[in-house]
Backbone as a chain_set.jsonl record, in Angstrom:
{"seq": "XXXXXXXXXXXXXXXXXXXXXXXXXXXXXXXXXXXXXXXXXXXXXXXXXXXXXXXXXXXXXXXXXXXXXXXXXXXXXXXXXXXXXXXXXXXXXXXXXXXXXXXXXXXXXXXXXXXXXXXXXXXXXXXXXXXXXXXXXXXXXXXXXXXXXXXXXXXX", "coords": {"N": [[0.874, -1.197, 0.019], [0.658, 2.149, -0.884], [2.1, 5.143, 0.6], [0.424, 7.333, 0.091], [-2.07, 6.242, -0.051], [-2.788, 5.604, 2.541], [-5.006, 5.897, 5.162], [-6.768, 6.695, 8.025], [-6.221, 4.845, 11.065], [-8.26, 3.551, 13.389], [-8.121, 3.091, 16.794], [-9.665, 1.799, 19.534], [-11.143, 1.505, 22.852], [-12.468, -1.49, 24.461], [-15.172, -1.123, 24.805], [-16.041, 0.03, 22.48], [-15.838, -1.933, 20.608], [-17.741, -2.97, 18.516], [-19.996, -4.182, 16.013], [-21.326, -2.23, 14.567], [-19.809, 0.089, 14.987], [-17.355, -0.694, 13.803], [-18.186, -1.041, 11.169], [-19.02, 1.57, 10.52], [-16.577, 2.99, 10.714], [-15.181, 1.811, 8.524], [-16.946, 2.529, 6.457], [-16.426, 5.235, 6.354], [-13.99, 5.255, 5.19], [-11.828, 4.656, 6.739], [-9.677, 2.556, 8.795], [-9.711, -0.065, 11.257], [-8.676, -1.082, 14.566], [-9.606, -3.137, 16.794], [-10.374, -4.465, 19.982], [-11.923, -7.2, 21.3], [-13.35, -7.829, 24.465], [-14.749, -8.605, 27.536], [-17.231, -7.598, 26.762], [-17.886, -8.64, 24.325], [-18.184, -11.532, 24.271], [-18.677, -13.912, 22.744], [-17.54, -13.302, 20.241], [-14.846, -12.899, 21.131], [-14.233, -15.478, 22.053], [-14.461, -16.89, 19.659], [-12.359, -15.738, 18.157], [-10.172, -16.4, 19.753], [-10.085, -19.131, 19.339], [-8.916, -19.459, 16.869], [-6.324, -20.739, 14.626], [-3.705, -20.24, 16.098], [-1.528, -21.634, 17.157], [-0.055, -22.817, 15.125], [1.31, -20.765, 13.948], [4.125, -18.671, 13.328], [5.852, -16.598, 15.716], [6.573, -13.284, 16.889], [8.667, -11.662, 19.141], [9.251, -9.21, 21.709], [11.191, -7.546, 24.21], [10.912, -5.459, 26.986], [12.428, -3.511, 29.473], [12.327, -1.83, 32.598], [11.507, 0.55, 35.182], [11.477, -1.275, 37.219], [10.375, -3.575, 36.215], [9.829, -6.26, 33.863], [8.812, -6.754, 30.623], [7.5, -8.913, 28.308], [6.423, -9.09, 25.031], [4.607, -10.988, 22.894], [3.681, -11.675, 19.671], [1.333, -12.89, 17.306], [-0.211, -13.537, 14.156], [-3.113, -14.135, 12.158], [-4.852, -14.574, 9.057], [-8.084, -13.259, 8.899], [-10.739, -15.453, 8.877], [-13.484, -15.805, 6.561], [-15.785, -16.447, 7.927], [-15.669, -15.226, 10.362], [-17.504, -13.224, 12.305], [-17.447, -10.192, 11.896], [-17.377, -6.959, 10.677], [-15.484, -6.482, 7.759], [-13.095, -7.56, 8.733], [-9.723, -8.25, 8.461], [-7.425, -9.365, 9.513], [-6.456, -11.162, 12.461], [-5.0, -10.75, 15.548], [-2.913, -12.289, 17.956], [-1.954, -11.239, 20.982], [0.288, -11.609, 23.435], [1.094, -10.604, 26.581], [3.56, -10.67, 28.89], [4.204, -9.774, 31.989], [6.678, -9.181, 34.37], [7.212, -8.552, 37.664], [9.132, -8.116, 40.398], [9.682, -10.927, 40.548], [7.156, -11.965, 40.192], [4.783, -13.1, 37.909], [2.541, -11.836, 35.468], [0.146, -12.519, 33.146], [-1.328, -11.475, 30.206], [-3.576, -11.9, 27.584], [-4.717, -10.864, 24.506], [-7.0, -10.508, 21.712], [-7.043, -8.776, 19.184], [-8.869, -7.48, 16.417], [-8.245, -6.477, 13.072], [-8.804, -4.302, 10.349], [-6.99, -3.913, 8.334], [-5.074, -5.754, 6.062], [-2.439, -8.261, 6.498], [-0.473, -7.754, 4.652], [-0.392, -5.03, 4.53], [-0.163, -4.188, 7.109], [1.956, -5.404, 9.201], [2.194, -7.948, 11.783], [3.86, -7.11, 13.93], [3.772, -4.394, 13.675], [1.065, -3.872, 14.171], [1.021, -4.72, 16.83], [2.602, -2.696, 17.954], [0.922, -0.542, 17.572], [-1.143, -1.285, 19.321], [0.272, -1.254, 21.766], [0.825, 1.473, 21.88], [-1.81, 2.415, 22.116], [-2.487, 1.323, 24.64], [-0.697, 2.76, 26.174], [-1.748, 5.362, 25.989], [-4.269, 4.913, 27.169], [-3.4, 4.124, 29.785], [-2.176, 6.517, 30.677], [-4.412, 8.187, 30.706], [-6.002, 6.94, 32.7], [-4.349, 7.103, 34.939], [-4.414, 9.848, 35.33], [-7.108, 10.121, 35.962], [-7.213, 8.696, 38.354], [-5.574, 10.3, 39.954], [-7.111, 12.611, 40.011], [-9.39, 11.667, 41.334], [-8.358, 11.153, 43.86], [-8.147, 13.654, 44.947], [-10.436, 14.307, 46.169], [-13.914, 15.22, 46.613], [-15.492, 17.686, 44.453], [-15.544, 21.175, 45.371], [-18.278, 22.412, 47.285], [-20.991, 24.21, 45.878], [-22.383, 27.367, 46.544], [-25.465, 28.996, 46.74]], "CA": [[0.016, -0.007, 0.001], [1.506, 3.325, -0.959], [1.796, 6.076, 1.697], [-0.669, 8.212, -0.29], [-3.311, 5.53, 0.123], [-3.06, 5.382, 3.947], [-5.978, 6.754, 5.783], [-6.637, 6.626, 9.5], [-6.488, 3.583, 11.76], [-8.895, 3.885, 14.655], [-7.951, 2.168, 17.907], [-10.575, 2.211, 20.587], [-11.236, 0.483, 23.917], [-13.342, -2.624, 24.249], [-16.592, -0.666, 24.744], [-16.34, 0.415, 21.075], [-15.698, -3.096, 19.73], [-19.104, -3.286, 18.093], [-20.066, -4.276, 14.551], [-21.754, -0.907, 14.021], [-18.617, 0.993, 15.022], [-16.411, -1.163, 12.809], [-18.772, -0.741, 9.835], [-19.017, 3.014, 10.366], [-15.199, 3.354, 10.418], [-14.905, 1.372, 7.176], [-17.774, 3.336, 5.544], [-15.787, 6.549, 6.264], [-12.703, 5.092, 4.524], [-10.733, 4.351, 7.676], [-9.465, 1.159, 9.2], [-9.883, -0.176, 12.685], [-7.96, -2.036, 15.38], [-10.522, -3.223, 17.936], [-10.115, -5.622, 20.851], [-13.077, -7.682, 22.101], [-13.096, -8.364, 25.799], [-15.971, -9.161, 28.155], [-18.443, -7.116, 26.108], [-18.082, -9.428, 23.13], [-17.675, -12.849, 24.687], [-18.714, -14.914, 21.664], [-16.485, -12.908, 19.306], [-13.538, -13.173, 21.716], [-14.046, -16.939, 22.073], [-14.25, -17.284, 18.283], [-10.996, -15.301, 17.793], [-9.235, -17.171, 20.567], [-10.047, -20.488, 18.794], [-8.256, -19.504, 15.583], [-5.133, -21.597, 14.707], [-2.465, -19.494, 16.408], [-0.412, -22.505, 17.506], [0.748, -23.15, 13.941], [1.815, -19.54, 13.356], [5.355, -18.163, 13.957], [5.642, -15.453, 16.578], [7.627, -12.272, 17.009], [8.664, -11.213, 20.548], [10.148, -8.103, 22.115], [11.271, -7.443, 25.7], [11.205, -4.129, 27.509], [12.693, -3.462, 30.931], [12.351, -0.502, 33.21], [10.618, 0.773, 36.302], [11.435, -2.474, 38.101], [9.613, -4.666, 35.595], [10.254, -6.785, 32.562], [7.617, -7.069, 29.833], [7.713, -9.616, 27.031], [5.264, -9.075, 24.177], [4.675, -11.973, 21.813], [2.576, -11.399, 18.741], [1.089, -13.792, 16.182], [-1.37, -13.02, 13.401], [-3.683, -14.971, 11.117], [-5.894, -13.923, 8.288], [-9.426, -13.486, 9.478], [-11.62, -16.222, 8.019], [-14.732, -15.128, 6.148], [-16.863, -16.747, 8.849], [-15.595, -14.405, 11.569], [-18.689, -12.292, 12.158], [-17.096, -8.82, 12.24], [-17.256, -6.309, 9.384], [-14.238, -6.191, 7.073], [-11.92, -8.039, 9.481], [-8.758, -8.804, 7.536], [-6.499, -10.182, 10.284], [-6.676, -11.265, 13.895], [-3.696, -10.835, 16.238], [-2.864, -12.798, 19.341], [-0.899, -10.533, 21.638], [0.486, -12.13, 24.781], [1.969, -9.728, 27.313], [3.954, -11.308, 30.163], [4.857, -8.745, 32.823], [7.293, -9.737, 35.569], [7.558, -7.552, 38.671], [9.611, -8.767, 41.617], [9.522, -12.375, 40.359], [5.737, -12.357, 39.985], [4.365, -12.974, 36.524], [1.146, -11.574, 35.163], [0.006, -12.729, 31.716], [-2.542, -10.951, 29.583], [-3.647, -12.263, 26.176], [-5.84, -10.208, 23.822], [-7.19, -10.928, 20.348], [-7.614, -7.675, 18.412], [-9.149, -7.642, 14.994], [-7.809, -5.313, 12.315], [-9.33, -4.312, 8.996], [-5.895, -3.869, 7.379], [-4.492, -7.084, 5.884], [-1.02, -8.379, 6.929], [0.403, -7.173, 3.65], [-0.333, -3.58, 4.763], [0.145, -3.956, 8.546], [2.573, -6.595, 9.763], [1.807, -8.193, 13.183], [4.648, -6.297, 14.921], [3.249, -3.014, 13.565], [-0.231, -3.863, 14.877], [1.385, -4.792, 18.233], [3.06, -1.353, 18.327], [-0.299, 0.31, 17.717], [-1.803, -1.703, 20.564], [1.044, -0.716, 22.869], [0.55, 2.941, 21.906], [-3.154, 2.592, 22.635], [-2.428, 1.027, 26.066], [0.002, 3.86, 26.811], [-2.716, 6.447, 26.139], [-5.229, 4.473, 28.203], [-2.799, 4.197, 31.125], [-2.031, 7.938, 31.058], [-5.74, 8.701, 31.044], [-6.493, 6.375, 33.944], [-3.54, 7.676, 36.007], [-4.967, 11.15, 35.545], [-8.387, 9.952, 36.662], [-6.905, 8.309, 39.754], [-5.059, 11.489, 40.667], [-8.261, 13.481, 40.173], [-10.258, 11.076, 42.355], [-7.71, 11.311, 45.185], [-8.254, 15.018, 45.453], [-11.686, 14.424, 46.898], [-15.081, 15.763, 45.856], [-15.361, 19.106, 44.112], [-16.091, 22.039, 46.412], [-19.721, 22.659, 47.208], [-21.338, 25.556, 45.378], [-23.373, 28.033, 47.362], [-26.329, 29.887, 45.95]], "C": [[0.879, 1.224, 0.0], [1.124, 4.301, 0.154], [0.625, 7.013, 1.376], [-2.025, 7.547, -0.031], [-3.707, 5.347, 1.57], [-4.108, 6.381, 4.359], [-5.722, 6.665, 7.298], [-6.913, 5.227, 9.998], [-7.024, 3.95, 13.125], [-8.67, 2.764, 15.641], [-8.874, 2.649, 18.985], [-10.676, 1.128, 21.656], [-12.365, -0.468, 23.64], [-14.813, -2.161, 24.112], [-17.013, -0.405, 23.283], [-16.19, -0.75, 20.139], [-17.068, -3.629, 19.423], [-19.131, -3.319, 16.574], [-20.444, -2.953, 13.931], [-20.629, 0.076, 13.963], [-17.654, 0.618, 13.92], [-16.909, -0.797, 11.393], [-18.706, 0.744, 9.52], [-17.571, 3.497, 9.98], [-14.844, 3.004, 8.967], [-15.687, 2.232, 6.157], [-17.126, 4.735, 5.361], [-14.423, 6.467, 5.588], [-11.565, 4.81, 5.445], [-10.607, 2.86, 7.926], [-9.549, 1.122, 10.704], [-8.927, -1.217, 13.28], [-8.769, -2.108, 16.658], [-10.335, -4.541, 18.679], [-11.348, -6.034, 21.613], [-12.658, -8.189, 23.434], [-14.411, -8.928, 26.306], [-17.275, -8.729, 27.466], [-18.794, -7.875, 24.867], [-17.565, -10.857, 23.32], [-17.662, -13.875, 23.583], [-17.644, -14.581, 20.626], [-15.098, -13.222, 19.844], [-13.232, -14.662, 21.71], [-13.765, -17.46, 20.645], [-12.785, -16.944, 17.853], [-9.938, -16.133, 18.503], [-9.037, -18.595, 19.969], [-9.331, -20.611, 17.44], [-6.904, -20.206, 15.708], [-3.837, -20.845, 14.951], [-1.275, -20.405, 16.708], [0.501, -22.84, 16.361], [1.37, -21.92, 13.281], [3.096, -19.091, 14.049], [5.027, -16.88, 14.732], [6.834, -14.506, 16.514], [7.546, -11.756, 18.453], [9.6, -10.027, 20.719], [10.085, -8.061, 23.624], [11.638, -6.015, 26.014], [11.463, -4.276, 29.006], [12.723, -2.042, 31.389], [11.314, -0.407, 34.29], [10.392, -0.467, 37.143], [10.625, -3.61, 37.518], [10.223, -5.06, 34.277], [8.964, -7.194, 31.858], [8.034, -7.72, 28.508], [6.402, -9.587, 26.29], [5.508, -10.029, 23.031], [3.455, -11.812, 20.959], [2.563, -12.474, 17.655], [-0.127, -13.231, 15.427], [-1.814, -14.085, 12.402], [-4.653, -14.139, 10.314], [-7.225, -14.217, 8.865], [-10.247, -14.279, 8.504], [-12.906, -15.525, 7.701], [-15.842, -15.36, 7.161], [-16.751, -15.979, 10.17], [-16.605, -13.262, 11.372], [-18.308, -10.89, 12.66], [-16.761, -8.114, 10.943], [-15.831, -6.055, 8.931], [-12.996, -6.612, 7.835], [-10.965, -8.707, 8.51], [-7.748, -9.728, 8.257], [-6.871, -10.131, 11.767], [-5.306, -11.504, 14.505], [-3.885, -11.501, 17.584], [-1.688, -12.061, 19.966], [-0.825, -11.01, 23.099], [1.515, -11.198, 25.458], [2.245, -10.364, 28.688], [4.764, -10.239, 30.911], [5.375, -9.395, 34.076], [7.721, -8.567, 36.462], [7.911, -8.29, 39.945], [9.306, -10.257, 41.583], [8.089, -12.862, 40.226], [5.342, -12.071, 38.543], [2.895, -12.712, 36.432], [1.057, -11.669, 33.629], [-1.327, -12.233, 31.237], [-2.504, -11.343, 28.088], [-4.914, -11.599, 25.593], [-5.843, -10.641, 22.382], [-7.824, -9.811, 19.507], [-7.855, -8.084, 16.968], [-8.75, -6.351, 14.267], [-8.355, -5.442, 10.871], [-8.224, -4.202, 7.927], [-5.34, -5.292, 7.248], [-3.016, -7.095, 6.29], [-0.095, -7.794, 5.921], [0.586, -5.675, 3.856], [0.039, -3.255, 6.239], [0.664, -5.267, 9.149], [2.212, -6.745, 11.238], [2.57, -7.305, 14.175], [4.226, -4.836, 14.86], [1.947, -2.859, 14.347], [0.064, -3.932, 16.402], [1.853, -3.433, 18.766], [1.874, -0.42, 18.477], [-1.035, 0.006, 19.027], [-1.061, -1.131, 21.796], [0.858, 0.754, 22.99], [-0.815, 3.221, 22.469], [-3.16, 2.377, 24.165], [-1.747, 2.189, 26.796], [-0.917, 5.064, 27.016], [-3.725, 6.111, 27.235], [-4.666, 4.613, 29.634], [-2.604, 5.619, 31.584], [-3.375, 8.52, 31.453], [-6.212, 8.216, 32.417], [-5.676, 6.898, 35.117], [-4.085, 9.078, 36.328], [-6.293, 11.089, 36.275], [-8.15, 9.574, 38.125], [-6.432, 9.52, 40.578], [-6.239, 12.423, 40.968], [-9.163, 12.952, 41.314], [-9.701, 11.183, 43.756], [-7.896, 12.665, 45.781], [-9.534, 15.211, 46.259], [-12.77, 15.053, 46.036], [-14.834, 17.214, 45.514], [-15.992, 19.948, 45.219], [-17.558, 22.28, 46.17], [-19.947, 24.078, 46.671], [-22.427, 26.088, 46.262], [-24.182, 28.97, 46.483], [-26.855, 30.972, 46.838]], "O": [[1.777, 1.329, 0.836], [-0.019, 4.307, 0.611], [-0.088, 7.443, 2.284], [-3.02, 8.239, 0.184], [-4.848, 4.97, 1.84], [-4.093, 7.544, 3.957], [-4.58, 6.572, 7.749], [-7.735, 4.506, 9.432], [-6.335, 4.582, 13.925], [-8.992, 1.609, 15.359], [-8.855, 3.834, 19.318], [-10.338, -0.029, 21.406], [-13.133, -0.28, 22.696], [-15.589, -2.767, 23.373], [-18.171, -0.594, 22.908], [-16.401, -0.577, 18.939], [-17.507, -4.623, 20.002], [-18.392, -2.587, 15.916], [-19.929, -2.593, 12.872], [-20.501, 0.825, 12.994], [-17.181, 1.482, 13.181], [-16.15, -0.314, 10.553], [-18.38, 1.137, 8.399], [-17.393, 4.291, 9.057], [-14.262, 3.829, 8.261], [-15.143, 2.613, 5.12], [-17.28, 5.342, 4.301], [-13.759, 7.489, 5.421], [-10.422, 4.728, 4.995], [-11.322, 2.036, 7.356], [-9.467, 2.16, 11.361], [-8.441, -2.108, 12.583], [-8.641, -1.24, 17.521], [-10.16, -5.595, 18.067], [-11.793, -5.301, 22.495], [-11.679, -8.928, 23.527], [-15.106, -9.646, 25.587], [-18.295, -9.41, 27.573], [-19.922, -7.762, 24.386], [-16.651, -11.313, 22.634], [-16.711, -14.652, 23.489], [-16.919, -15.469, 20.177], [-14.256, -13.748, 19.116], [-12.112, -15.07, 21.402], [-12.939, -18.352, 20.454], [-12.092, -17.773, 17.264], [-8.931, -16.518, 17.907], [-7.958, -19.176, 20.084], [-9.157, -21.714, 16.922], [-6.369, -20.267, 16.815], [-2.962, -20.823, 14.086], [-0.129, -19.994, 16.531], [1.684, -23.115, 16.56], [1.902, -22.017, 12.176], [3.148, -19.127, 15.279], [4.057, -16.183, 14.436], [7.942, -14.886, 16.136], [6.455, -11.446, 18.932], [10.582, -9.861, 19.997], [9.102, -8.467, 24.244], [12.538, -5.432, 25.41], [10.808, -5.053, 29.7], [13.108, -1.144, 30.639], [10.357, -1.181, 34.322], [9.316, -0.696, 37.696], [10.226, -4.521, 38.244], [11.003, -4.331, 33.665], [8.129, -7.894, 32.43], [8.798, -7.163, 27.72], [5.375, -10.002, 26.826], [6.484, -9.902, 22.292], [2.328, -11.812, 21.454], [3.603, -12.905, 17.158], [-0.962, -12.537, 16.007], [-0.997, -14.838, 11.871], [-5.204, -13.148, 10.792], [-7.477, -15.345, 9.29], [-10.446, -13.823, 7.378], [-13.384, -14.721, 8.501], [-16.761, -14.546, 7.251], [-17.645, -16.071, 11.011], [-16.546, -12.481, 10.423], [-18.778, -10.45, 13.71], [-15.941, -8.611, 10.171], [-15.048, -5.46, 9.672], [-11.924, -6.056, 7.594], [-11.354, -9.639, 7.805], [-7.285, -10.723, 7.699], [-7.507, -9.191, 12.244], [-4.546, -12.352, 14.038], [-4.893, -11.298, 18.261], [-0.548, -12.233, 19.535], [-1.761, -10.83, 23.878], [2.636, -11.029, 24.978], [1.35, -10.568, 29.508], [5.862, -9.865, 30.5], [4.633, -10.081, 34.779], [8.499, -7.708, 36.048], [7.082, -9.006, 40.507], [8.717, -10.782, 42.527], [7.85, -14.068, 40.154], [5.535, -10.97, 38.028], [2.092, -13.262, 37.186], [1.792, -10.991, 32.911], [-2.358, -12.554, 31.828], [-1.494, -11.128, 27.418], [-6.016, -11.756, 26.117], [-4.822, -11.093, 21.865], [-9.002, -9.889, 19.159], [-7.145, -8.911, 16.395], [-8.91, -5.258, 14.809], [-8.362, -6.519, 10.276], [-8.499, -4.381, 6.74], [-5.159, -5.966, 8.263], [-2.408, -6.032, 6.412], [0.998, -7.361, 6.286], [1.586, -5.102, 3.421], [0.502, -2.154, 6.538], [-0.119, -6.127, 9.554], [1.942, -5.738, 11.892], [1.992, -6.81, 15.142], [4.306, -4.118, 15.857], [1.739, -1.886, 15.072], [-0.606, -3.248, 17.175], [1.535, -3.065, 19.897], [1.826, 0.395, 19.398], [-1.484, 0.907, 19.736], [-1.675, -0.606, 22.724], [0.739, 1.264, 24.104], [-0.98, 4.173, 23.232], [-3.768, 3.158, 24.896], [-2.158, 2.563, 27.895], [-0.884, 5.709, 28.064], [-3.996, 6.927, 28.116], [-5.321, 5.125, 30.543], [-2.835, 5.925, 32.753], [-3.469, 9.266, 32.428], [-6.756, 8.993, 33.201], [-6.233, 7.123, 36.192], [-4.197, 9.437, 37.5], [-6.567, 11.934, 37.128], [-8.821, 10.086, 39.021], [-6.837, 9.722, 41.723], [-6.339, 12.961, 42.071], [-9.632, 13.725, 42.149], [-10.45, 11.29, 44.727], [-7.813, 12.826, 46.998], [-9.671, 16.211, 46.964], [-12.547, 15.373, 44.869], [-14.066, 17.899, 46.19], [-16.882, 19.475, 45.925], [-18.027, 22.346, 45.034], [-19.196, 25.005, 46.972], [-23.307, 25.34, 46.688], [-23.648, 29.644, 45.602], [-27.604, 31.835, 46.381]]}, "num_chains": 1, "name": "protein.A"}
């Protein structure tokens, strides 16, 4: 895909992983990267069952702030029977975070409307990591705000 043909890739939290949202993004000429979680249990179960075991993986390791994070990504073409508009690939992203010898593993299965020829799995993984970074900064800000206590009472 030539750089002139690139449009926007929308990444949104699980609440927006809806068929209507995906279709609207595609109708506008954009692409999506959406991750089903508890709000789309059947879709998540369907994506999790795809043949990821037979697919090679790419891993990266980051260290800092007293933790070690390994991200392992695999991708498969989305079969036509996956019931999500214009899904071209499904990624399995396994994040293993180790802090003080304790491991925490998170596995997500985002769907992307860009095919692997236009967005390699490691590129999609970087988009997801960027999305998580934004989410984390937003939530840290919310936690700080909530610690300040209730807003001052207004008097009339």
